[in-house]
Backbone as a ProteinNet text record, in pm:
[ID]
protein_1_A
[PRIMARY]
MTTLSRTQKAGNASTMLRPLSVYQADHQVKYLHLQAQLDTLEIQLQKFKQQQSPTVASRN
[TERTIARY]
-1147.5	-1112.8	-1001.1	-996.7	-847.3	-772	-645.6	-587.1	-514.1	-517.3	-458.6	-310.1	-230.9	-100.3	-72.4	-60.1	-25.1	128.5	153.6	283.5	291.8	416.7	437.6	491.8	426.2	496.8	623.1	701.2	832	834.2	897.6	929.5	788.2	685.6	593.5	541.5	471.7	443.3	318.3	221.5	91.9	105.6	4.1	8.1	-115.2	-103.2	-192	-218.2	-326	-345.2	-306.2	-275.9	-257.7	-279.3	-333.6	-355.7	-252.8	-246.6	-165.1	-200.2	-105.6	-136	-190.7	-273.6	-293	-215.2	-100.7	-12.7	74.4	85.8	145.1	53.3	-68.5	-146.3	-161	-149.4	-124.4	-0.2	94	216.6	242.3	154.2	143.1	60.6	-39.3	-145.5	-51	17.2	113.9	203.7	278.4	346.4	330.7	193.9	139.1	107.9	35.7	13.1	164.5	259.6	386.5	444.6	406.1	479.5	359	258.4	159.1	219.7	243.7	290.7	433.6	501	634.6	616	530.1	505	424.2	340	309.8	414.1	482.7	596.6	703.9	703	799.5	750	611.4	541.2	551.1	544	503	655.7	774.8	880	938.8	888.7	894.8	863.2	720	654.1	710.6	753	852.6	967	1027	1136.1	1124.2	994.8	971.9	923	859.9	838.5	964.3	1071.2	1202.5	1264.2	1249.9	1352.1	1325	1223.9	1193.3	1246.9	1246.7	1328.6	1451.3	1503	1635.9	1704.1	1606.2	1672.4	1640.3	1560.2	1546.4	1626.1	1704	1799	1942.5	1962.8	2079.8	2087.8
-1381.8	-1410.5	-1511	-1641.8	-1727.6	-1732.2	-1714.5	-1705.1	-1844	-1903.1	-2050.7	-2016.6	-2119.8	-2145.6	-2291.3	-2298.7	-2431.2	-2491.5	-2594.2	-2668.7	-2760.8	-2856	-2976.3	-3060.1	-3171.2	-3261.6	-3326.8	-3328.4	-3377.2	-3490.5	-3542.8	-3649.1	-3701	-3619	-3655.8	-3543.9	-3564.5	-3444.5	-3436.5	-3467.2	-3406.9	-3273	-3196.2	-3074.3	-3060.4	-2980.3	-2968.7	-2816.8	-2760.8	-2625.3	-2596.9	-2515	-2458.2	-2293.5	-2275.4	-2114.8	-2069.6	-1955.2	-1828.5	-1756.3	-1721.1	-1635.4	-1500.4	-1446.6	-1313.1	-1203.2	-1238.9	-1152.7	-1174.7	-1289.5	-1276.4	-1188.4	-1232.9	-1156.2	-1004.5	-975.3	-809.9	-777.2	-821.7	-805.7	-799.4	-909.6	-869.2	-761.1	-730.4	-611.4	-468.6	-491.7	-336.4	-347.9	-438.7	-467.3	-429.6	-470	-446.2	-286	-240.1	-88.2	-21.9	-38.6	29.4	23.8	-89.9	-119	-30.8	11	75.3	212	273.8	389.8	410.6	324.3	352.3	351.8	289.1	279.9	419.3	488.2	608.3	708.7	689.9	802	811.6	677.8	679	733.4	708.4	781.4	923	984.4	1112.1	1172.3	1123.1	1166.1	1138.6	1047	1049.7	1156.1	1207.1	1304	1479.5	1468	1560.8	1584.4	1498.4	1470	1529.7	1453.1	1508.5	1684.7	1688.9	1865.7	1959.1	1897.6	1987.5	1955	1843	1823.5	1966.8	1973.5	2091	2236.2	2245.4	2398.2	2380.9	2284.9	2264	2310.5	2204.5	2206.3	2369.4	2452.9	2590.9	2667.7	2630.8	2728.1	2699.7	2622.4	2574.9	2624.1
1890.8	1755.1	1817.3	1715.3	1710.8	1606.3	1575.1	1465.4	1455.2	1322	1336.6	1231.1	1278.8	1196.6	1155.3	1064	1009.1	1052.8	1107.9	1132.7	1102.5	1087.3	1027.4	1165.4	1181.7	1291.7	1235.8	1350.1	1314.3	1253.5	1160.5	1077.3	1019.8	997.7	920.7	823	735.4	613.5	643.9	747.3	772.6	827.2	827.4	886.9	976.7	1084.9	1153.8	1190.7	1260.8	1306.5	1461	1465.8	1622	1621.1	1738.3	1776.6	1780.1	1736.9	1781.2	1888.2	2007.9	2106.2	2055.7	2112.5	2119.1	2104	2173.3	2196.9	2049.1	1983.2	1845.2	1743.2	1754.1	1668.1	1699.3	1795.6	1805.3	1761.6	1771.1	1715.2	1567	1510.8	1374.9	1307.4	1406.3	1348.8	1370.8	1457.7	1487.3	1368.9	1326.3	1245.2	1109.5	1060.7	935.1	951.1	1058.7	1042.7	1047.1	1103	1086.8	936.7	901.8	714.9	667.3	681.9	594.1	615	738	764.6	687.5	697.8	614.1	464.1	421.4	279	227.7	310.9	316	324	408.8	411	282	239.1	132.7	-9.8	6.9	-135.7	-110.6	7.5	32	0.9	44.6	5.8	-143.5	-229.4	-349.4	-439.5	-361.4	-429.6	-386.3	-290.4	-248.8	-319.2	-349.7	-445.2	-566.3	-636	-748.3	-771.4	-691.1	-681	-648.6	-611	-605	-694.3	-777.6	-913.2	-999.3	-1023	-1165.3	-1079.4	-959.2	-906.8	-932.3	-892.3	-893.7	-1023.9	-1101	-1258.5	-1316	-1299.7	-1337.5	-1291.9	-1175.1	-1127.9	-1189.9	-1257.2	-1319.7	-1463.8
[MASK]
++++++++++++++++++++++++++++++++++++++++++++++++++++++++++++

């Protein structure tokens, strides 16, 4: 599978497509996976805080 990226030629408004290396595509996949994990953990933390809030409020 080849991934393509748009680039501009120096001093010219025309664009051309150039293939990204597999290494770059692999890093992009890993980054997106880590970002999804971070989003999931953030949601879990918010739910945990919401569950803890009524407990703290009832003690006061």
